N, C-alpha and C positions, 0 to 999 in steps of 0.2 A: 504493500500500500504506500509506504514511504517513498519507494523508488518511483511509483507511478506519479505521485504528487510532484516529486522533484523533476521528472521528465516533463510533466505538464507545465510547471513553472518555467522551466528552461525554454520550452516552445513558445510560451507567452512572451518572454523576454526577447526572444529572437524575432517574433512577429512585430513587437513594438520598435525594435531596433531597425528592422527592415522598413517599417512605416516612416520612421524618422528620417532614414536615408532618402526615401522617396520624396519626402517633404523638405529636403534640404533647402535652406534659405539661399536664394540666388543673389549674390553680390555682383552687380554689373558695373564695371569701371567705365564711366562716360568718356568716350573718345580715348580710351586707355586709362589715364589717370590725370585728367585735365587740370585739376587743381595743383598738381605737383610737377607735371612734365608737359612739354608742348603737346597740344592735342593732335590726335590722329597721326602720330609718328610711331615708328617701330620701337624706338627707345621708350616711349610712353606705354606701349603695350607690354613690353617686357617688364617694366616697373610695376604695372598692374598685376602681372603674374606673380612677381615677388611678394606683392602685398596680399596675395591670396584670393583674388577675384575668381569667381566661378565662370563668369561670362565676360568676354571682351566686347563692349559696345563700341561700334565704329560707324563712320558715316561715309557713304560712297557716292561719288560723282563720276561722270564719264568725260573722257578727253575727246578731242577732235578725231584722233586715230583709234577711237573705240576701246581705250584702255579703262579699266575700273580703278579709280584713284581714290585714296582716302582724303576726305575734306568735309568740313562742317557746312560749307557753302559751295555752290557751283561757280564760285569766283574767288579771287584772293581778298579775303577780309582784311580791311585796313588795321584792325586791332592786332593782328599777329604777323602780317606779311611785309617783307622787304623785297623790292625788285632785284633782279640779278646784279644790278650795279650798286646795290646797297641802299638805294633811296627808298623812303617810305611811300606807302600808297594812301591817298586821302579817302575819307568817307565818300566824298562826292564822286571820286573816280573808280572806286573799287569794282563796280559792276562792269567796267570797261575791261577788267582783267578776267575775262570770261574763260573758264577752264575748258568749256565745250568748244571753244574756238581755237584751242591750242593743242598741238601735239605734245605727247608726254615728255619728250626730250626738252622742250621749252619749259614746261611746268616744273620739272625737276630743278631748274636753275634758281627758282625763287626760294628765299630763306623764310621759313615759318617757325623758327625756334629761337632766334636771337632777340627779337623785340620784346620789351617788357609788356606783359598783358595787364591792362589796367584792372580787369576783374579778378585776375589771379596773380597778384604781384609776387607771390611766393614760389612761382614756377621756377624750376631749374632752367637756366638759359644756355643754349648752345645752337650752333648752326644746324638746321634740320630742313628736310624737304618733305613734300607730300608723297608718300610711297604708294606703290601699286598694291591692290588687295592681294594679289598673288604672292608678291615678295613678303608682305606682312605675314601671311599665313605660313610661308616657308620658314621665316625667322622664328615665329612663335613655336611652331611644331618642333623645330630643332632645339629650341631653348628648353622646352618642357621635357623633351627626351633626355637632354644632357643633364638636367638637374633632377630628373625623376619626379617631376611635378605632375599633378593631375592634368589631363588634357582639357582645355577650356572649350566652352561653347562660344561661337561667334555670332553676335547679334548685329546685323548689317542694315543700316538705315538707308533707304533710297532718298537722297536729298533732292527734292523737287521744289520749285517755287511757282506761285500762281501765274498762270499764263506763260510758263517758261518752256513748254514743249517745243522742241526743234530750235530753240534759241539758247537756252542754258542747259538743256539736257534732252535726251531722246524721249519719245513717247513711252508710256509704261511698259508695253510689251517688249520693246527692244531693251529697255533699261534692265528689266528682270532677266531677259535671256543672256545679256552680257555678264551679269553677276552669276547666274547659274552655270555658265560656261566655266568660270573659275572654280566654283564650288564642286562641280562634277569632276573637273580635271584633278582637283585635290582630294576627291573622294571624301568629302566632308558633309554630305547631305544630312547625316544623322546628328551633326553637331552645329547646325546652323539655324538661326532665326532670322527671318526677313521682317524688318519693322518699318513702319511708315505712317506719316500723317495723311499721305495720299492714298485714299482707299482704292484707287484704280490699280495701283501697284499690287496690293494684297489680293484684290479680286482676280487679277490675271494670274498671279502666282497660285492661288487656291485652285483655279481652273486647270492650269497646266501642270502644276507640281503640288498636288494635294497633300503629299506626305511631308512637305517642308513646313516647319513651325512658323507661325505668323504672330506679329505683335502690332496691335493698333495703337498708335500714339495719339493722345488727346490733349488739347490745350484750351478748350472752351467748355463752358458749363452748359451742357445739354444732357437730357436724360440718357442714361446708359442704354436703355432698351432701344431708343431711337438710333443711336450709333450702330448698334448691332443689326438693327433692321436695315439701315442704309448700306451697311457692309454686305449683308446678304448671307453671312455664315458666321459661325462662332470662331473667333481667332483663338490661338493657343493662349495668348496673353493680351490683357487690356492694360495699357500703360498710360495713365493720365498724369498731368501736371499735379504735383503733390498737394497743392492747396485745394484740389477738387476731391480729395479722398477722405472719406469718413467710414465709419463702421458699416453703415447701410450699403454703401457701394461695394465694399469688400464682400459682404454677405451675398449681394445680388450676383456678383461675379462668380463666387464659389457655388451658388445654387445652380448656375448654368454650366458649371464645369470649366470655367475660364480662370486662369491665374491672373492676379493683379500685381503689377510692379510699377510703383510710382517713380517719377523723376522730378527734380533732381534733389536728392536727400543728402545734405552736406554737414549735419551736426549729429553728435551722439544723442542729444535730446530728441531730434527728429527720428533717428533710427529706432530708438526705444519706443517712441510713440507709434510709429507705423508697425513695428513688430507686435505691439499690444493689440493693434487692430486686426492682426492676422494676415497681413500682406505676404505674398510669396517671395518677395525680394525687393531690392531697391536699385535704382541707378544713381550713382554718386560720382562727383568730381574728385572726391577724396577717399579712395578705398582704404587708406590708412586709419580712418576713424573706426573701422570695425575692430581693430586691435585695442581700442579704448573702452569697449563695452564692458560693463560689469555684470 
């Protein structure tokens, strides 16, 4: 009888351990570790790995020669960019530096790591360039293998702007296909999430690549059910601006079998609050804050 009880207790413990593993809190490093390192750089991604992120969040744009490039905007943002000659780019002129109008060899000559970022003054500064998605994946995979780290998930955002089709980026179908070419070549389909504010991207992906995980990014206060109805299917993840998240929204997501991961959560106090609501993870500029939790 005692042995049976012991076996039963052991099985219960193993069940709960397995459940906890399945519900592992997902720490996503925004553009790598944007509060600490230049955004969307290979160096930033490797730093995020060192800090223990489970998912590398990154932003993708397309070059004139159809390369998938990491960038927060489909142009060179004045906040972080220096021209190849070292001169700054003004706010007024930044959209003239349209990445979709440049071949990658030209894009790579711009420095996006040396300029002090006004919103992230603590960033480490060094000369850096916007890398290709493919070379970023290669660098990360080699790094985790060499250091025996867990393999990360890649959450890739399609960066589109309103009325930007064929001017700042391709139309959704081509955009998705170019990303999926890289993902399939690297055999990473099981470790990829495609995220977007642009529902067209996710709708095309869901139709053509239904097994790929999706994340709907939200920045406006509209009913959750309305967003899901507009999207036309249940995404893997619902990812709203953090100020829009309360217990009711968390529960509605979970009732529909959808994970909820708010952005951008940058303090220990915020992390504890959102954890208490039962979110499935966070997107943060400062992955190092997770080490400060008590």
